[in-house]
Structures are given as structure tokens and as C-alpha cells.
C-alpha positions in Angstrom: 0.2 0.2 0.0 1.4 3.3 -0.7 0.9 5.8 1.6 0.9 10.0 1.3 3.7 10.9 3.5 1.8 14.3 4.1 -0.7 15.3 6.6 -2.2 16.8 3.8 -2.3 17.6 0.4 0.8 17.3 -0.6 2.5 21.0 -2.3 5.0 21.9 -4.3 3.9 25.7 -3.2 2.0 27.1 -0.3 0.8 30.7 0.8 -1.2 32.4 3.0 -5.2 31.6 3.2 -4.4 27.6 2.7 -4.0 29.0 -1.3 -1.2 26.2 -2.9 0.3 24.6 -5.9 -0.7 20.3 -5.6 2.4 18.7 -6.3 1.3 15.6 -8.9 4.7 14.0 -8.1 4.0 13.3 -4.5 0.6 12.4 -4.7 0.1 9.8 -7.3 -1.0 5.8 -6.5 -1.5 3.3 -9.2 -4.3 0.6 -8.4 -2.7 -3.1 -8.6 -3.9 -6.1 -7.2 -6.5 -9.2 -8.6 -8.1 -8.3 -12.2 -11.4 -8.8 -12.8 -14.7 -8.0 -14.6 -16.1 -5.6 -11.7 -12.5 -5.5 -9.5 -13.4 -2.8 -7.0 -10.2 -1.4 -6.5 -10.0 -1.1 -10.4 -6.1 -2.5 -11.4 -4.3 -0.4 -13.5 -5.4 3.2 -12.6 -3.8 5.7 -11.8 -4.6 8.4 -9.7 -2.8 12.0 -8.9 -4.7 13.9 -5.7 -4.6 17.3 -6.5 -7.1 18.4 -3.6 -8.0 16.2 -0.6 -10.5 17.7 2.1 -7.6 18.8 4.6 -7.0 21.4 1.9 -10.2 22.9 1.6 -11.9 22.9 5.0 -13.6 19.2 3.8 -15.2 21.1 1.1 -14.2 19.3 -2.1 -11.8 16.3 -3.0 -10.2 16.6 -6.6 -8.3 14.0 -8.5 -7.4 13.0 -11.9 -7.7 9.8 -12.4 -7.0 7.9 -15.6 -8.8 4.6 -15.9 -7.5 1.8 -18.5 -9.6 0.5 -21.3 -12.7 -1.9 -20.7 -12.3 -0.8 -17.2 -15.4 -1.1 -15.0 -15.8 -1.6 -10.9 -19.0 -3.7 -9.2 -21.7 -1.1 -9.4 -21.7 1.2 -6.0 -23.6 3.7 -4.2 -21.5 6.4 -2.4 -23.4 7.1 0.9 -21.8 10.6 2.0 -20.9 12.2 -1.1 -21.6 13.0 -4.5 -19.6 12.7 -7.7 -18.6 14.3 -10.1 -16.5 12.7 -13.7 -15.3 15.3 -16.1 -13.7 13.6 -19.6 -10.3 15.1 -20.5 -9.8 12.2 -22.9 -11.0 8.8 -23.7 -15.4 8.0 -23.3 -16.5 7.0 -19.9 -20.0 5.3 -19.4 -21.6 6.1 -16.6 -24.7 3.9 -15.4 -27.1 5.3 -12.3 -29.9 3.0 -11.1 -32.5 4.9 -10.1 -34.8 3.8 -6.2 -37.1 1.7 -8.5 -34.4 -0.6 -10.1 -34.2 1.3 -13.7 -30.7 1.8 -15.4 -29.9 5.1 -16.9 -26.5 5.3 -18.8 -25.2 8.6 -19.9 -21.7 8.3 -22.2 -19.9 11.6 -21.3 -16.9 12.5 -23.9 -14.0 14.1 -23.8 -15.5 18.4 -22.8 -18.4 16.2 -20.8 -19.1 16.0 -17.9 -21.4 13.3 -15.9 -22.8 13.9 -12.2 -23.8 10.9 -9.8 -25.3 11.8 -6.7 -25.0 10.5 -3.6 -27.4 7.5 -2.7 -27.8 5.9 -6.1 -26.6 2.8 -7.7 -23.8 3.4 -10.5 -20.9 2.1 -12.4 -18.9 3.2 -15.2 -17.1 1.6 -18.0 -14.2 2.9 -20.3 -16.1 2.9 -23.2 -13.2 4.7 -25.8 -10.3 2.5 -27.1 -7.7 3.5 -25.0 -7.5 4.9 -21.6 -9.9 7.5 -20.1 -8.5 10.4 -18.4 -10.8 12.3 -15.7 -11.0 15.3 -12.8 -13.0 13.5 -10.6 -14.7 15.8 -7.9 -16.1 14.1 -5.0 -18.4 17.0 -3.1 -18.1 17.2 0.1 -14.6 16.3 0.7 -13.7 13.6 2.5 -11.7 10.9 3.5 -12.9 8.7 1.0 -9.2 8.9 -1.2 -8.3 6.5 1.3 -9.9 3.9 0.3 -7.4 3.4 -3.1 -4.4 3.6 -0.6 -6.2 0.8 1.5 -7.2 -1.0 -1.6 -4.3 -0.2 -3.8 -3.2 -4.3 -4.0 -6.6 -5.8 -2.9 -6.6 -9.6 -3.9 -9.8 -10.4 -3.7 -11.5 -13.9 -5.4 -15.5 -12.5 -6.7 -15.8 -16.5 -6.2 -15.0 -16.7 -2.5 -18.7 -15.4 -0.9 -17.3 -14.7 3.0 -14.0 -12.6 1.3 -16.2 -11.2 -0.8 -18.6 -10.7 2.4 -16.3 -9.2 4.6 -14.3 -7.0 1.8 -18.1 -5.5 1.3 -18.9 -4.8 4.7 -15.4 -3.2 5.7 -15.9 -0.8 2.8 -19.2 0.0 4.4 -17.8 0.9 7.8 -14.2 2.7 6.4 -15.5 4.7 3.9 -19.3 4.7 3.9 -19.4 2.9 0.5 -21.8 0.5 -0.2 -21.0 -2.9 -3.1 -23.5 -4.4 -5.1 -21.5 -7.6 -6.1 -24.5 -9.2 -6.9 -25.9 -6.5 -9.1 -24.9 -7.8 -13.4 -22.2 -5.3 -14.6 -24.3 -6.1 -18.6 -27.6 -4.5 -19.5 
């Protein structure tokens, strides 16, 4: 597991009032672990944290995230924050499930954004031929980025119901993030 070495979002330059320039060289992690369709730690993904909750008085978390082609995690629900995906390069298809169980598929290309409200199940799928680079914004800012550090090299067998249940329980308790492995990723 890679740990960010600072208590605050790494900064190259700081100024009065909390102003700063982010330092990607000290705020980057690459996800590893077991690879399979739906893997919740999103193996091969590169995350660069530009603003964590500590620098924004809990208002927002901002990360540059590059997902590998074809990647898609299990459906999941953020219970503590809304999530925006701004697509810089590539294409990202986000599917949101409403409270009646109806799936709503949204395709975002470079220059477009998808807003994912908290308390709605969603997943995303990199549907471009190559990687998709995004800016992800979480509001309010919180400790959810620690999820990626904690599970950076997660080894999980999706066919082991005991291990899956333990992971789902732990992610919910630690990060207020509810995974739904029983939902099919396909329409």
C-alpha cells in the first residue's frame, strides 16, 4: 500500500490563506491487485490527488484519474458524497440505477461531465479504445481517497462469497461506500 507521506495534500508551493500548488509527484498512486471484470479497486488505474478534504475545509476532493480501457468496477453507492466525472480524454459510460431499479446509461466524451448523486447505485465503464483520463470531484470532500490507498493491491476472489462479503462490509464501515456485487454489470 502506498501512503501519502504528508498529513496534508502534497504541495509544491504554499501561500497565506491556504493557497497552494498541488504536487502530483508526491500524490500519485497506481492501483494493483487481482484483475477481473468488476474489480472494486480498479486495477491499473492511476490517481493523482490535487485537493483532499484537508486543504479545502472538507468542501471538495479533486483527483485526476486515468482508467485503463475496458475497466468497470462493481456497482456501488456513495453514501457520503456526490461524485462528478469530467472526461478530459477518452469516453466514459456511467450507469446510474434509480430507486425503482431502472438503469440510466450516460455516455460522456472528452469535454463532458457526468454528475453522480450520492445514495444512487452507479458504475462506470471505459468505453473508448484507449485509457480515459478524468477529473473526479467529490463533494463534500472526505476521507474516501484513503479507500484507494488502503485497497491499492487488493487480492479478492470474486467467487469466494465469504471474502466478498467481508470486503463489502469493511468498505461500508470504513468509507461509507456500499458495493453491490450481486448486480450484473451488463444491461
